[in-house]
N, C-alpha and C positions, 0 to 999 in steps of 0.2 A: 527827683529820680532822672537817670541818664536815659534818653529815648534810645530805645533798641532800633537799630539800623537794620531792616530785614532786606533780604536780596535773593532773586531767584537767579538759579546758576543754570537754567536750562540750554543758553547758548553755549556754555563751556562745556557741559555734558554732551552737547550734541557735536561739537569739535571733537572731543576726545572719541566719540563712536565713529564718527566718519573718518577720523584719521587711523583708526586701528586696524583697518582693513576687512572687518567681518562683513560689512556690507557688500564690499567687493567680492570676497568668496562667496557670498550667500546668492548674489545675482548672477555671478558668472555661472555658478552650478545650474541655476534655472534656466538660464538662457543657452546652456551648451547642448548641442545637438549630437555631440559625440559620447555622451554618457547614455548608456543603455538604460533603457525605462523597464520597471516590471509593472505589468498591466493587471489591474484588478477590475472591479465591478465600477465603471463610471469614474474610475480613480486611477492614478499611476503614480510611482514614486521611484527616483532615482537615488541611489547610493554611491556617495563619491568619497575615496580616502584619498587625500592630497600627498602628492609626493613629498619626501623631506618635512613631512609635518605629522603630528599626531591627532589631527583633526579629523573626523568623520562628518559628512555632511549629508543629510536627508532633505529631498525634495519632494514636495508632494503637489501634484498638478490634476486639477480637476476636469472633467470635459466640458461641463458648463461654466461659463464665466458669469452668468447671473447669480446674485446672491438674493435669495429671499430673505424676509426677516421674520418669519413663522418660528415660534418656540416650542420646545416639549420640556415638560415637567420631569426632573430626577425622579419624582414618585412614580410616573408613567413608566419611566426605564426600569424601575425596580420592580414594577408588576410583571415586566417582560424578562426578568432576572438578568438585566444588564446592568451590572453592578461596579463598571469600571471606574466611575467617578462617584461612587457612595462615600469614598474617603473624604470627599470635601464637604459633607455635611456636618453641621454642628447639632449638639444637643438643643441649642435656643433656635437653631435655622436648619430644619430637618429637610428642607426642600429649595431648589434653586431650579434655573430654567436655562437651558442651552439651544443655541440655532439648530432647528429641524433638520435642514438639509445637510449640514456639516455631521450632524451625529448619526443621520442614515448611511452616509458615505463611509463613516467610520466602522458602524457595525456590519454594513455589506461585505466589507473587506477585513472583518476583524481577525479571522484565523491566520491570514497571511500577515497581518499586522503584529499579530502576537508572536509569530516566528520571528519576524524582524525584530521585536524587543529581545529576544532571547539572546540575540547577538551583542547587545548592549551591555556592557559591564560597568562597574563602578570606576575602571580606568579608562574608559572610553571618553575622550573629549568631543562633544556632541554639538553639532548645529542643527537644528530641524527649521526648514523654512517653506516658504510658499506663497503665491500670489493669489489675491481674491479668495474664492471659495477654498482651494488648495490651503492657502494660509489659514483658514478655519480648522481644516482638518490636521494642519501640522499643530496648531494650538491644542486640539484634543488629544492627540498622540502625545504630545509633550506633558499634559497633564495627567495622562495615564501612566507615564515615567515616574513623576513625582512621588506615587504611592510605594515606589520601590526604596525610598529615602536616599537616593544617589546625593552624595554630599561633597563639600569642598569646591575644588576648582573643576570636578567633572560632573557637575550639575548641568543638565542640558541648558542650553540656551535656543530660545524659539525666535527666529526674526521673520516677521511676516512683511509682505508689501501689499498694499491696498487698504480696505478697510473691512477686516474680518472680526467686528465685533461678535464676540461668540455667546455672552450670558447676561443674564440679569444682575440686579442690584445684589442679592443674596449670593451669587457666584463670587461678583467683585469683591463684597466683605470677607468671604471665606478666604480669598486670596490675598487680600490686604492685612489679614491677620497673622499672615506668614511672610515677613519679609524676605525669607530665603526663596520662598515659592514666587512671590511677585517681583522679584529681580529677575527671573528666568525668562521673562518676555518683554521683547521690544518690538513695537510695531511701527512701521514706516509708512507715512501718509504724504503723498503729493497734493500741493493745492490744486492740481490740475486732475486728480484722480476721477474719473468719471462714476464711480461708485458713490462719491458725495453727492451727487445731484439727485439721485432718487431716494437717498437715505436722509431721513429728518431724525436725528436721536431724540429729539424732543417729543416726539409722536410716538415713541416705541418705549419698551421696558428695558432696553439694553443699556449696560452700563461697562464702560471699559476698565482695563486693570493693566499691570505692567507699566512700561515707560513708552509713551509715543514720542516718535520722531516726525516732527512735521517738517516737510522740506519745501521749497521753491526751486526754481531753476538755479539759483544763484547762493542760497544760504538753508539753514536749518535751525531748529530750537526744539528742544525736549520738555514735555510736561510729564509730571507723575499723577497730579491731582486729578481725579476722575472726574469732578465738577468742571474744572478748567478745561479738560480735554473734550468735554461735550460742548462747552462754550465755543471753544476753537472749531469744532466740527460743524456746528451750525453756523457761523459766520462764513466758513469756506463754502458751506454747501448753499448758501444765499449768493455768493458771488458764481459760483458755478451756475446757477438758475438764471441769472443775468447774462452770463458769457455762452452759454450753450455747452454742448458736449465737447471736451477735450480729452486726448488719450494722454495719459501719464506716462512718459519715458523714463522709466526708473533705472535702466542703464546709463542713460545720458546724465540723470539727476546725480547716481551715485558716484560716477565717474568726475563730475564737476566738484561736487563736494569734498570728495577726496584731494584733489588738487587745491582746492581753495582752503582746506584746513592747514595746509604746511604755511600760510601766512595770515597775518592778523586781520579782522575787518577794522574798517574804519567805520565811523559814523555815517548811515545813510544820508543822501540828501533828503530836505524836507522835513528833517526829525528834529523838533526843537525840544530840549529837555530842561529847559529853564523852569525853576519852582519844582521840578520832579524830587520826590524822595528816592533813596536808593532802590525801592522796590519798584517802584513806578518807573524808574529809568530802566532796569533791568526788564521789565514787562514789555516795555516799550520797544527795547532791542529785539526781543523775541518776536514780537509781532511785526515789526520791519523785516526780520527775516524771511516771514510769508508774505511779503509785500503789502502788508496792511499798514499803510502810513498814510498821513494827511492827504496826500496824492490821491489814494484811493478814493477818500472821501469826496475828494472834488470831482472825480469821474463819475459821480451819481450812482455808488453803489449803495447808498442810503447805510452806509456804517457811519457811525459817530466813534471816530477813534479814541477821543478824550473819555467818552461815556466806556467806552470798551475796556481801556486801561484800568479805569476805576473801578469796573466790574471784575476784571481779573484779579485787581489789587485785593479786593474784598474775600474772592474764592481763595487765594493764596494765603493770606493771613489767616483764614478759617482752617485751611488744610495744615499750615504750619504750627497752629495752636494745638491742633488735634494730635499731631504728630508729638509735641512737647508734651502734652497732657495724657498720652497714652501710659497706662499702667505698667510698669516695669518689676514684676516681683523680685528679680534677681537683685536690682539696685538696692531695693529697701530691707532685703532680708536680713542684713547684718544688724540694722536699728532694730529690728523686730526681736531679734535673737537676745538683744540687751534687755528688752521689756520682759522676755520670758524668763532670763535669769533674775530679774528682780522679784518676779512672782514665785520663782522656785526659793528664792532667799525669804520671801513673805511665807511661804508653805513651812518651811525648816523654823523660822522664829516662832510661828504659831504653835509648832507642837512643842518647842522649847517652854513655851507658856502653858503647856497641857490642854491646848485646844487646838482641834483641826483648823485648817485655813479657811473651810467654807462656813464653819460655824462662826468663826472670828470676823469673817466679812459679812455675814449675816447679821451679826449682833452690832457691827458698826451702822449697817443700814436701818435696823429697826429701833436703834437708839438715837440715830442721827447724830452720833459723837464720833468724831475722826481725828487722830492725830494728823500732823504733818506727813509722815511717812504712810499712814493709811489713806490719805486723799491722793498721794501718789499712785498706790494701788489701782485706785478707779481708774486714772488716767492711763496706766499700763493696760488694764484691760480694754478701755475704748480704744487704745492705739493698735492693740492687737487685733480686736475684733474688726475694725475699719480694713486694716491690711488684708486680713482673711478673706473677708466679704467680697474685696476687689478681686483677689488672687482666683477665688472660686469661679467668680463671673468672667474672669479671663480665661479661665480653663474651659469653662461652658462655651464658650465663644469660640475655641480654636476648633479646626477640623478634627473629625473624630481620631484618626491615627496620630496626628501630632498632639491632640487632648490627652491620649491615653499616654503617651510616652512623658507628657507633661506632667498629670497626675502621678505617676510613678516616682518622678523626681522630687515630687514635694509631698509625698504620702507620709513619710515618717514624720517631716515638722509638723505637717496638717493633723495629724493623728495626736500628738504631743501638745498641740494648742489646743484641740478640742478638749482633751481629757483635763488639760490645767484650768483652761478658761470658763468652759461653758459650766461648771458648778457655780462660778460667780454670777453668770448670766442667770443662771436658775434662782440664786438668792436675791438677785435684784429684781427679777420677776416677782417674787412672792412677797417681797417686804418694801419695794419703791415703786412697783407698777401700779399706776392708778386706775389701768384698765383692769386688772385682775381684780382689785379691791372692789371694782363697781359690778365686774361682770362673773367673776369667781371661775372662769376658765382656766383648766390646768396648764401647765407651761408645755407639756407634751402636745397640746392641741395647738399651740401658737409657737411652736419650736421655730427658731430662725433657720432659714433654707439653707445656708451655708454650713449650718453644724450637720443638717441631714444629710447634706450632698457629701461632706467629708466623711462621714460614716459610711455612706452607701460605696465611695469609692474603696473603702478598707473591705468590705464585705465582698466587692467583687475581686479581691484576692489579685491585684494586677501586681504581678512581678514579686521577686524576693523580698523586697521592702516591706510589702505588705504581710507576708507571711510570717516575717520576723516580728513586725509591729504586733501582729494579731496571735502571737503564740502563746498558748496556755502552759506552755512547759517552762515558764519562768520559775526560776528558783522560789522556792515558798520563804527562803530566808531574807528575801528582799521586800517582803510585803509591808514594812514599815516606811519604806521610801517610795513604793509606786504610787501612780496616779491610777484611780479606779477606772477599770477598762470600760465600763458603760459610763459614760459622762454624763447620763441623764439620771445616775444612781439617786443624786440627792432629791431630784424632782419626784421620784418614786417615795421616797421618804416623806416629803412634804405632803403629797397626796395621801399617804398612810396616816400621818399625823391626822389629817382632816377626817378620814374615816373613822377612826377611833373617837374623834368627836362627835361624829354622827351617831355612832353606835350607843355613846353613853348617853346621847340627849334624849331625856324622857319624852320630850315633845315630837320626836321623829316617829314616822308610822313603821309598822313592823316590815314592810316590804322594803322600805328603803334600808333599814337596819340590816337586814338579811344580804341585801345587794353589796353593802360595804362591808360585812364580815367575810363574805367571798372574796372581795377585793383585799382583805387583809390576809387570808390563807394563800392567796396567789401571790402576795409580796414575801410571805414567808418563804415559799419555795424558790422564788426568785433569788432572794436574798443567800439562802443555804447553797443554791446553785453556783452564787459567785465565791461564796466562802470555799467550796467544796474545789474550785479552779484556780484558787488564790488569785482573784481577780479583784478583790478590794483591798484597799490599804487599812493596817490595824489602826489608824487614826479613828475610825468609826466607833471605836470602842472607849474612846476618851471618854471621861466621866460625864461631862455635860455637852456631848455631842447630840445633833439632833436624832441621830439614829438610837442612841441610848434613852433618849428622852421618849421617842417612840415605843419603844420597848418596855420601858418601865409603865406607860400608859397601856399597852396591850396586854400586859401581864394581870391587868386589874380588870380586865374584860371576862366575865365569867365563861369558864370552858373553852377559851380562846385557844390557849397554848397545849393544854392536855399533855399527850407524848409525843409532840411533834419532834422531827429531827433538828429543827432549830431551837425548839424548847430545850432539849436535851444539851445542846451547845451552849445555850445561854446560861443554862443553869449553874454553871461554876465559871468564876471569873478567869481560873487558871486556863480554862479551855480558849479563851480569845486572848487572853493578856499573856499567855506564855506559849502553849501549845501551838495554837494558829501561828504566832510570829515565827516559832522554831519549826514549825511544818510536821509537827509530831501528831497533831490530832487526826484520829482515825475517822474520816467522813465515808460513810457507806450509804 
């Protein structure tokens, strides 16, 4: 197998960023004394519209330059009815934490910041920026804009200078699940920044997100992997600890980097890359851009550069693997459509053989006899189930607003899958599942989570797709071809068959029999309600179907049917074979 050559493109990305001019624009606005400031509570902000440009730059400046590391929970904010960042929560991760000082500054000035946001439209090309604690507020302000689903080239770009790590691992995960959101943040950090010295990223719950541009006086490099960013922050902080306090002159750094980006870097002195892989070589170049070379090691900073390169290589490989392995529903949907088509063919072929596809599949499992094409059906079911389990998990991990849009987009396909495949899952449960044979628990007690979640999304009635998919106004002339609306229909049938056995068992006690009779009467009402709304396929009335088996057993139970509505319907075969199919039976 050919060895995959991996490469870290951080220096190329840094060159692109520094040559684009956005850093110069941002810093010039920050340092400008001619742009009027809006004064708030312990916070001020400048709004600058550039001449001959459609950019608007908003700068946040905090009176205090000290950045404390205390965090506040989103649950605590929710209790205070502060819901601006609630959309970042997910169903699986309902809580995250953000920097307490930055959050207080944001909410102390909320009314005026909301007024500021009202002037930002989808056509606004916006840069939000700030240094230190002001940068932290800039991040929160940008986050609050993301809930407005600004798209395309007009998404806000947040550029911060200093070290404004804003939240914990849960916030980072929420951001990383949306590449669109994550790409809105660029954080510039100098190797001389004094904020590095008191800040130990390993001793806190902070986790970075977005892209970090690390820069020295002469060069720069970018990292996107949160773990790699933390590693670099720790190394730089250790150097600051040895060197003492130094002030980072971002204006000078930005200007030098802009000029340097117009010509090509050469290999720094003292960097030997013999024997390095492509990934190791590119990481070494990134570290040398920050002055982290073997010469630093010789200056007694206690940094093992070779070990650092090796550690960074491991982190980058892990990060690259996770990106490649990330489940992408869109890319796989077409292949899953092929599996669905095959199951639809199986359903149609089964009816041509005068047997419903549920019972045909059940008979295959119970007799353990399969043709080649029937073995393929088992694989189609497994492939589809694997796909939708991952899809539902991916949707559950998305931030709430994006997750809702995601679910709406996939609701129709997910509903069709559930109604087509879950009956096969039910058959597999009752006739192949050793746990069921041993413990006898119903399918409904052990129903797989992703089916329940897909059904819940439909019940939530998200968008027009949900209404169309759940409509009960379907033409009754289509009942031969429809899928049962309740994908658990056959599980109820199997349980009704079990109830019949218990009622007929002479050894069963009276109370147990009465309990099972009650279940049978409830099942009667359930079936009649489905029939009345044309929500079950006429396949259930095929001669050897499990439903007809149940009905034949149920009729034998003394006094079970009497004059029930379902009993009258089932008393004449024309009612279900002709009138139900044509929609002419008078349900009342």
